[in-house]
C-alpha positions in Angstrom: 0.0 0.0 0.0 1.4 3.3 -1.0 1.8 6.4 1.4 0.8 9.9 0.9 3.1 12.8 -0.1 3.4 14.2 3.3 4.2 10.8 4.8 6.7 10.2 2.1 8.6 13.4 2.9 8.3 12.8 6.6 9.5 9.2 6.2 12.6 10.3 4.1 13.6 12.6 7.2 13.2 9.6 9.6 15.0 7.5 7.1 18.1 9.8 7.3 18.0 9.9 11.2 17.5 6.0 11.4 20.3 5.4 9.0 22.7 7.7 10.9 21.7 6.0 14.1 22.2 2.5 12.7 25.7 3.4 11.3 26.9 4.9 14.6 25.6 1.9 16.5 27.4 -0.5 14.2 30.7 1.6 14.6 30.3 1.6 18.3 29.9 -2.1 18.3 32.8 -2.5 16.2 35.0 -0.4 18.6 33.8 -2.3 21.7 34.8 -5.7 19.9 38.2 -4.3 18.8 38.9 -2.9 22.3 37.9 -6.3 24.2 41.4 -7.3 25.2 39.9 -10.3 27.1 39.4 -12.2 23.8 42.2 -13.2 21.4 42.7 -11.2 18.3 41.2 -14.1 16.4 38.1 -14.1 18.5 37.6 -10.4 18.1 38.0 -10.8 14.4 35.5 -13.5 14.0 33.0 -11.5 16.3 33.6 -8.3 14.1 33.2 -10.3 11.0 30.0 -11.6 12.2 28.7 -8.3 13.3 29.4 -6.7 9.8 27.8 -9.6 8.0 24.7 -9.6 10.2 24.3 -5.8 10.2 24.7 -5.7 6.5 21.6 -7.9 6.2 19.9 -5.8 8.8 20.7 -2.7 6.8 19.4 -4.1 3.7 16.0 -5.0 5.3 15.5 -1.6 6.8 17.0 0.7 4.2 16.7 -0.8 0.8 13.3 1.0 0.0 12.7 1.6 -3.8 9.0 2.3 -3.5 6.4 4.0 -1.4 4.7 0.7 -1.0 7.7 -0.6 1.0 7.6 2.2 3.6 5.5 0.3 6.1 7.9 -2.6 6.4 10.9 -0.4 6.3 9.4 1.5 9.4 8.6 -1.7 11.1 12.2 -2.8 10.8 13.6 0.6 12.0 11.4 0.3 15.0 12.3 -3.3 15.7 16.1 -2.2 15.5 15.1 0.7 18.1 16.2 3.4 15.7 13.2 5.7 16.0 11.5 6.8 19.2 7.7 6.9 19.5 7.8 10.8 19.6 9.7 10.9 16.3 7.2 8.6 14.6 4.3 11.2 15.5 5.1 13.1 12.4 3.4 10.3 10.3 -0.1 10.0 9.8 -2.3 7.7 12.0 -2.7 5.2 9.4 0.9 4.7 8.6 1.8 4.5 12.3 -1.0 1.8 12.7 0.5 -0.2 9.7 3.9 -0.1 11.6 2.5 -0.8 15.0 3.1 -4.4 15.1 7.0 -4.0 15.3 8.5 -5.2 18.5 11.7 -3.2 19.7 14.7 -5.8 19.7 18.0 -3.7 20.4 20.9 -5.3 18.8 23.4 -7.4 20.9 26.8 -8.4 20.0 27.2 -12.1 19.5 30.7 -12.8 20.9 32.8 -15.7 19.3 34.3 -18.3 21.6 38.1 -17.8 22.1 
């Protein structure tokens, strides 16, 4: 289902905000992994590799939107990744917020590799 011009413009602003938060989060996780001196260099490398592989897939799900009809799914994914607040979503129409309301927030956690 397509979205209105107003929702499309507001979605694009939220998209930029969420993308920036997503990238900052990945970079912060990468830094945490790299600086974990408890693990061997190899375990940190494997953890970092897994992080990048998984987050690349997550990025594609949330941000590869080519048509207005894909906005609801994109918003649900952004909400699930905890990239947008409820207050920020208020710029969207009630209808679009309702379509994205089934999203469950699940902040990302690092999957540490065994040493």
